[in-house]
RODO-2510 file (C-alpha; in nm, 4 decimals, decimal comma):
residues 349
     n   res          X          Y          Z
     1     m     0,0000     0,0000     0,0000
     2     g     0,1288     0,3414    -0,0886
     3     e     0,0256     0,6886    -0,1917
     4     v     0,0479     0,7619    -0,5629
     5     c     0,0211     1,1110    -0,7050
     6     g    -0,0169     1,1896    -1,0730
     7     g     0,0441     0,9244    -1,3327
     8     v    -0,2821     0,7507    -1,4016
     9     f    -0,4535     0,9987    -1,1715
    10     p    -0,5328     1,3575    -1,2637
    11     p    -0,2593     1,6100    -1,1891
    12     g    -0,2535     1,7172    -0,8270
    13     q    -0,4634     1,4214    -0,7124
    14     c    -0,3206     1,1643    -0,4759
    15     e    -0,4790     0,8346    -0,3865
    16     l    -0,3890     0,5334    -0,1742
    17     v    -0,3056     0,2317    -0,3898
    18     v    -0,3191    -0,1261    -0,2594
    19     t    -0,1673    -0,4153    -0,4564
    20     q    -0,2820    -0,7737    -0,4148
    21     s    -0,1400    -1,0715    -0,6096
    22     a    -0,3717    -1,3382    -0,7429
    23     d    -0,3214    -1,6704    -0,9279
    24     r    -0,5600    -1,7367    -1,2125
    25     a    -0,5324    -2,0130    -1,4715
    26     g    -0,1683    -2,0688    -1,3790
    27     q    -0,0845    -1,7050    -1,4240
    28     n     0,0158    -1,4561    -1,1572
    29     w    -0,1988    -1,1442    -1,1596
    30     a    -0,1574    -0,8176    -0,9721
    31     i    -0,4789    -0,6404    -0,8631
    32     y    -0,4546    -0,2711    -0,7862
    33     t    -0,7133    -0,0902    -0,5771
    34     s    -0,7144     0,2856    -0,5218
    35     l    -0,8870     0,4965    -0,2594
    36     p    -0,8899     0,8699    -0,2069
    37     s    -0,6217     0,9620     0,0412
    38     i    -0,7267     1,0827     0,3863
    39     p    -0,7228     1,4657     0,3980
    40     w    -0,4679     1,6282     0,6169
    41     y    -0,7359     1,7799     0,8417
    42     v    -0,8849     1,4442     0,9421
    43     e    -0,7149     1,3808     1,2698
    44     p    -0,8377     1,2365     1,6035
    45     w    -0,7945     1,5680     1,7829
    46     l    -0,9963     1,7422     1,5165
    47     a    -1,2812     1,4902     1,5446
    48     a    -1,2798     1,5351     1,9217
    49     t    -1,2870     1,9108     1,8772
    50     v    -1,5846     1,8912     1,6404
    51     i    -1,7777     1,6551     1,8683
    52     g    -1,7009     1,8616     2,1768
    53     g    -1,8007     2,1818     2,0007
    54     a    -2,1283     2,0292     1,8897
    55     a    -2,2002     1,9168     2,2469
    56     l    -2,1224     2,2619     2,3848
    57     l    -2,3404     2,4222     2,1190
    58     a    -2,6285     2,1890     2,2063
    59     l    -2,5928     2,2766     2,5759
    60     a    -2,5863     2,6466     2,4947
    61     v    -2,8967     2,6217     2,2767
    62     t    -3,0746     2,4200     2,5475
    63     g    -2,9856     2,6719     2,8146
    64     l    -3,0881     2,9638     2,5965
    65     g    -3,4201     2,7963     2,5100
    66     r    -3,4876     2,7255     2,8773
    67     g    -3,4141     3,0848     2,9668
    68     i    -3,6447     3,2135     2,6932
    69     a    -3,9203     2,9733     2,8039
    70     i    -3,8881     3,0804     3,1679
    71     a    -3,8942     3,4474     3,0697
    72     s    -4,1972     3,3912     2,8469
    73     l    -4,3895     3,2000     3,1140
    74     r    -4,3099     3,4453     3,3925
    75     p    -4,6309     3,6452     3,3238
    76     v    -4,8298     3,3189     3,3318
    77     t    -4,6763     3,2397     3,6704
    78     a    -4,7735     3,5868     3,7915
    79     i    -5,1312     3,5356     3,6697
    80     r    -5,1492     3,1984     3,8467
    81     s    -5,0175     3,3497     4,1700
    82     e    -5,2729     3,6306     4,1577
    83     l    -5,5535     3,3827     4,0879
    84     d    -5,4513     3,1834     4,3955
    85     q    -5,4882     3,5007     4,6044
    86     i    -5,8344     3,5900     4,4712
    87     t    -6,1019     3,4494     4,7044
    88     e    -6,4614     3,5204     4,7987
    89     t    -6,3431     3,8041     5,0227
    90     c    -6,1986     4,0008     4,7288
    91     p    -6,4039     3,9069     4,4184
    92     e    -6,3454     4,2516     4,2661
    93     r    -5,9716     4,1888     4,2299
    94     r    -5,8304     4,1276     3,8801
    95     v    -5,5017     3,9894     3,7480
    96     s    -5,2449     4,2314     3,6091
    97     q    -5,2108     4,2572     3,2324
    98     p    -4,8657     4,2431     3,0694
    99     r    -4,7613     4,5318     2,8464
   100     s    -4,6884     4,3103     2,5486
   101     q    -4,9638     4,2636     2,2930
   102     d    -4,9456     3,8860     2,2657
   103     e    -5,1238     3,5666     2,3678
   104     i    -5,0320     3,6191     2,7352
   105     r    -5,2218     3,9483     2,7388
   106     e    -5,5190     3,7785     2,5719
   107     l    -5,5054     3,5133     2,8446
   108     a    -5,5091     3,7837     3,1122
   109     d    -5,8068     3,9522     2,9409
   110     s    -5,9977     3,6218     2,9317
   111     v    -5,9202     3,5555     3,2980
   112     n    -6,0417     3,9033     3,3987
   113     q    -6,3616     3,8617     3,1969
   114     t    -6,4235     3,5271     3,3668
   115     l    -6,3618     3,6839     3,7079
   116     a    -6,6060     3,9646     3,6229
   117     r    -6,8755     3,7120     3,5304
   118     l    -6,8105     3,5157     3,8493
   119     q    -6,8337     3,8338     4,0565
   120     a    -7,1637     3,9243     3,8900
   121     a    -7,2966     3,5736     3,9561
   122     m    -7,1886     3,5920     4,3211
   123     e    -7,3515     3,9324     4,3671
   124     q    -7,6695     3,8087     4,1999
   125     q    -7,6720     3,5046     4,4281
   126     r    -7,6218     3,7204     4,7385
   127     t    -7,8998     3,9565     4,6301
   128     f    -8,1301     3,6676     4,5504
   129     t    -8,0589     3,5024     4,8864
   130     t    -8,1237     3,8281     5,0701
   131     d    -8,4477     3,8956     4,8829
   132     a    -8,5689     3,5376     4,9255
   133     s    -8,4947     3,5485     5,2991
   134     h    -8,6859     3,8743     5,3314
   135     e    -8,9845     3,7444     5,1355
   136     l    -8,9966     3,4231     5,3400
   137     r    -8,9558     3,6063     5,6673
   138     t    -9,2608     3,8268     5,6086
   139     p    -9,5296     3,5518     5,6147
   140     i    -9,3403     3,3661     5,8875
   141     a    -9,3429     3,6795     6,1052
   142     a    -9,7149     3,7249     6,0422
   143     m    -9,7892     3,3658     6,1452
   144     r    -9,5704     3,3980     6,4517
   145     a    -9,7548     3,7129     6,5588
   146     e   -10,0926     3,5381     6,5261
   147     v    -9,9743     3,2364     6,7266
   148     e    -9,8189     3,4522     6,9999
   149     d   -10,1394     3,6572     7,0309
   150     a   -10,3375     3,3356     7,0680
   151     l   -10,0991     3,2058     7,3353
   152     y   -10,1089     3,5329     7,5333
   153     a   -10,4885     3,5530     7,5267
   154     p   -10,6252     3,2017     7,4719
   155     e   -10,9683     3,2963     7,6048
   156     d   -11,0070     3,5594     7,3312
   157     t   -10,9079     3,3317     7,0440
   158     s   -11,0196     3,0104     6,8821
   159     v   -10,8595     2,7481     6,6641
   160     q   -11,0749     2,8548     6,3728
   161     g   -10,9798     3,2199     6,4164
   162     v   -10,6078     3,1441     6,4371
   163     g   -10,6340     2,9133     6,1369
   164     n   -10,8157     3,1725     5,9288
   165     a   -10,5533     3,4318     6,0200
   166     i   -10,2589     3,2042     5,9392
   167     l   -10,3845     3,0480     5,6162
   168     p   -10,3162     3,3550     5,3930
   169     s    -9,9563     3,3667     5,5142
   170     l    -9,9238     2,9918     5,4572
   171     d   -10,0610     3,0329     5,1055
   172     r    -9,8106     3,3063     5,0324
   173     l    -9,5271     3,1003     5,1807
   174     e    -9,6264     2,8012     4,9684
   175     t    -9,6385     3,0156     4,6553
   176     i    -9,2925     3,1619     4,7175
   177     v    -9,1377     2,8219     4,7841
   178     g    -9,3054     2,6782     4,4750
   179     d    -9,1696     2,9594     4,2575
   180     l    -8,8204     2,9153     4,4008
   181     l    -8,8318     2,5439     4,3232
   182     t    -8,9500     2,6228     3,9701
   183     i    -8,6548     2,8559     3,9126
   184     a    -8,4063     2,6014     4,0491
   185     r    -8,5604     2,3206     3,8423
   186     q    -8,5518     2,5225     3,5202
   187     q    -8,1884     2,6168     3,5742
   188     k    -8,0942     2,2520     3,6240
   189     e    -8,3061     2,0756     3,3634
   190     d    -8,2574     2,0848     2,9901
   191     v    -8,5686     2,1398     2,7795
   192     q    -8,4022     1,9965     2,4705
   193     g    -8,5649     1,6712     2,3617
   194     e    -8,8948     1,7562     2,5372
   195     h    -9,0436     1,9695     2,2588
   196     e    -9,3648     1,9004     2,0737
   197     p    -9,5733     2,1010     1,8254
   198     i    -9,8027     2,3411     2,0123
   199     d   -10,0766     2,5613     1,8698
   200     l   -10,0215     2,8905     2,0512
   201     s   -10,3755     3,0128     1,9912
   202     e   -10,5219     2,6895     2,1269
   203     l   -10,2984     2,7179     2,4340
   204     v   -10,4286     3,0707     2,4978
   205     t   -10,7911     2,9611     2,4576
   206     t   -10,7461     2,6717     2,6985
   207     e   -10,5722     2,8774     2,9659
   208     c   -10,8158     3,1691     2,9472
   209     g   -11,1112     2,9288     2,9614
   210     r   -11,0051     2,8369     3,3144
   211     r   -11,0247     3,2029     3,4214
   212     e   -11,3726     3,2984     3,3086
   213     e   -11,4788     3,3639     3,6673
   214     s   -11,1825     3,5887     3,7494
   215     g   -11,3925     3,9045     3,7077
   216     n   -11,1938     4,0422     3,4134
   217     r   -11,3094     4,0596     3,0527
   218     f   -11,0884     3,8871     2,7946
   219     e   -11,0561     4,0147     2,4401
   220     y   -10,9020     3,7889     2,1771
   221     a   -10,7349     3,8358     1,8382
   222     l   -10,5993     3,4879     1,7721
   223     e   -10,4574     3,3846     1,4377
   224     p   -10,5177     3,0105     1,3909
   225     g   -10,2406     2,7628     1,3250
   226     v    -9,9550     2,9568     1,4869
   227     m    -9,7399     2,6534     1,5726
   228     v    -9,4322     2,6514     1,7913
   229     m    -9,2060     2,3744     1,9173
   230     g    -9,1927     2,3678     2,2945
   231     n    -9,2560     2,2032     2,6262
   232     r    -9,6326     2,2303     2,6855
   233     p    -9,6315     2,2430     3,0699
   234     r    -9,3637     2,5128     3,0717
   235     l    -9,5274     2,7249     2,8035
   236     a    -9,8563     2,6886     2,9921
   237     r    -9,6757     2,8096     3,3052
   238     l    -9,5345     3,1053     3,1103
   239     l    -9,8813     3,2050     2,9854
   240     s   -10,0299     3,1533     3,3309
   241     n    -9,7732     3,3883     3,4841
   242     l    -9,8470     3,6539     3,2214
   243     l   -10,2212     3,6251     3,2865
   244     d   -10,1690     3,6327     3,6643
   245     n    -9,9716     3,9539     3,6266
   246     a   -10,2363     4,1060     3,3989
   247     e   -10,5242     4,0081     3,6309
   248     r   -10,3554     4,1656     3,9323
   249     h   -10,3176     4,5018     3,7628
   250     a   -10,6001     4,5216     3,5075
   251     n   -10,8968     4,7445     3,5749
   252     h   -11,1471     4,5515     3,3662
   253     t   -11,0034     4,4150     3,0403
   254     i   -10,7192     4,1875     2,9315
   255     a   -10,6425     4,1625     2,5594
   256     l   -10,4581     3,8685     2,4025
   257     h   -10,3195     3,8758     2,0502
   258     v   -10,1512     3,5811     1,8713
   259     r   -10,0072     3,6225     1,5211
   260     r    -9,7258     3,5324     1,2881
   261     s    -9,4639     3,8005     1,2391
   262     p    -9,1863     3,8378     0,9824
   263     c    -8,8312     3,7969     1,1024
   264     a    -8,5691     4,0696     1,0706
   265     k    -8,2529     3,9814     0,8811
   266     r    -8,0413     4,0055     1,1945
   267     d    -8,2612     3,7405     1,3644
   268     l    -8,2777     3,4860     1,0814
   269     q    -8,0536     3,2444     1,2651
   270     r    -8,2673     3,2690     1,5784
   271     f    -8,6049     3,2586     1,3985
   272     p    -8,5369     3,0697     1,0726
   273     h    -8,9072     3,0048     0,9970
   274     g    -9,0520     3,3298     1,1292
   275     v    -9,1776     3,4566     1,4640
   276     a    -9,4799     3,3510     1,6689
   277     t    -9,5904     3,6553     1,8678
   278     l    -9,8141     3,6535     2,1762
   279     e    -9,9190     3,9834     2,3339
   280     v   -10,0897     4,0182     2,6722
   281     t   -10,2152     4,3696     2,7424
   282     d   -10,4017     4,4968     3,0483
   283     d   -10,5811     4,8281     3,1010
   284     g   -10,4115     4,8965     3,4341
   285     p   -10,1671     5,1684     3,5392
   286     g    -9,8872     5,0397     3,3160
   287     i    -9,5114     5,0450     3,3727
   288     d    -9,2715     5,3348     3,3204
   289     r    -9,0321     5,2933     3,0298
   290     n    -8,7229     5,3171     3,2521
   291     k    -8,8554     5,0446     3,4840
   292     r    -8,9551     4,7827     3,2287
   293     e    -8,6473     4,5645     3,2832
   294     l    -8,6715     4,5984     3,6600
   295     v    -8,9895     4,3881     3,6773
   296     f    -8,7976     4,0917     3,5345
   297     q    -8,5619     4,0916     3,8322
   298     r    -8,6490     3,8458     4,1050
   299     f    -8,8609     3,9856     4,3890
   300     a    -8,8685     4,3272     4,2215
   301     r    -9,1648     4,5564     4,2981
   302     l    -9,2226     4,8996     4,1578
   303     d    -9,4808     5,0719     4,3752
   304     s    -9,7796     5,0141     4,5986
   305     a   -10,0014     4,9343     4,3008
   306     r    -9,7760     4,6414     4,2245
   307     g    -9,6908     4,5670     4,5847
   308     r    -9,7165     4,2755     4,8191
   309     h   -10,0879     4,3141     4,8867
   310     a   -10,1596     4,2457     4,5195
   311     g   -10,0680     3,8841     4,5776
   312     g    -9,7557     3,8559     4,3639
   313     t    -9,4280     3,7081     4,4786
   314     g    -9,2069     3,9042     4,2404
   315     l    -9,1050     3,5797     4,0665
   316     g    -9,3769     3,5330     3,8041
   317     l    -9,2281     3,7484     3,5290
   318     p    -8,8675     3,6338     3,5889
   319     i    -8,9855     3,2724     3,5573
   320     a    -9,1781     3,3598     3,2395
   321     r    -8,8719     3,5205     3,0793
   322     q    -8,6556     3,2267     3,1812
   323     i    -8,8969     2,9863     3,0079
   324     a    -8,9104     3,2058     2,6961
   325     e    -8,5322     3,2218     2,6652
   326     a    -8,5037     2,8458     2,7231
   327     h    -8,7268     2,8014     2,4158
   328     g    -8,5110     3,0310     2,2040
   329     g    -8,7464     3,3278     2,2348
   330     s    -8,7776     3,6535     2,4234
   331     l    -9,0177     3,8307     2,6594
   332     r    -9,0289     4,2090     2,6787
   333     i    -9,2536     4,4957     2,7823
   334     e    -9,3295     4,7245     2,4905
   335     d    -9,5192     5,0493     2,4338
   336     s    -9,8952     5,0553     2,4824
   337     t   -10,1628     5,3225     2,4738
   338     q   -10,2881     5,2029     2,8138
   339     g   -10,1631     4,9558     3,0698
   340     a    -9,8778     4,7094     3,0378
   341     r    -9,8150     4,5219     2,7136
   342     l    -9,6022     4,2086     2,7475
   343     v    -9,4799     4,0627     2,4162
   344     l    -9,3615     3,7035     2,3867
   345     r    -9,1746     3,5991     2,0726
   346     l    -9,0989     3,2337     1,9945
   347     p    -8,9557     3,0635     1,6827
   348     l    -9,2268     2,9349     1,4506
   349     a    -9,2271     2,5611     1,3973
***
């Protein structure tokens, strides 16, 4: 083996040549094999240097990547720490937002929006609990007063007298508890899968037929065949609550109007086949424009005309709106020449 330069090889090219003798057919042959010569720069120390450099470069890149990751996640760590410190005692607190306009800032915005919704839900729950406690305490206090009077002066009272005095408070207490259970049940249950075709005009006729002896006069303008998809018991409860509200505040007349209505372009997705409209109008004192949304808050009362003595619990209209929205519709109070005009809109079947 030796290194041969030039000759049979191009000028300036050197290759390693190996010679091997071979015997074939009684003749002695010489077999030459050439290989490119090893470059001068291929040495063990050089290979070690290259490998070591690559290892050091990999470590440097790993360290740099770890540092960048830690620096990038530092705002996330700060958000997590602030979330751990936010409790029921400080629901108004929010996480700090980084200055950079990136995904971390969007995460902080989403967290703050979630915290705002949770705070609103907590405040609504506190208000609802306070109002419910007050409403329940009123009939309980009345019953307690009647019982204590009977105990202090048993000779001046009778079982029948005490019972007659307590029964109205018991009726009111039962109504409030029933409405509270209805609200809780509707929030928990899903009305999907329970729908059936319902003729809205027929539902109005049936419900009003049960109230012929209420003392009010009913006027009808019912378009036949206005079909909606819904849960019949719940829609009947919605209509019953609207009629209860109208009967409490009407002077003499309650008007009911059922019709099909065209759908605005912005509501096509909500009402793809059109709108079924139900209007319940009374000839009572009406509701001020700036207080129309207030009556849909639980236990809300506006004035003495719509006060506790009228027999309402302050839950009828909130329950009615909750049922309407669960069926993909809406319930609002709209303008009227006299009295209150409640308008229910549901998707046509």
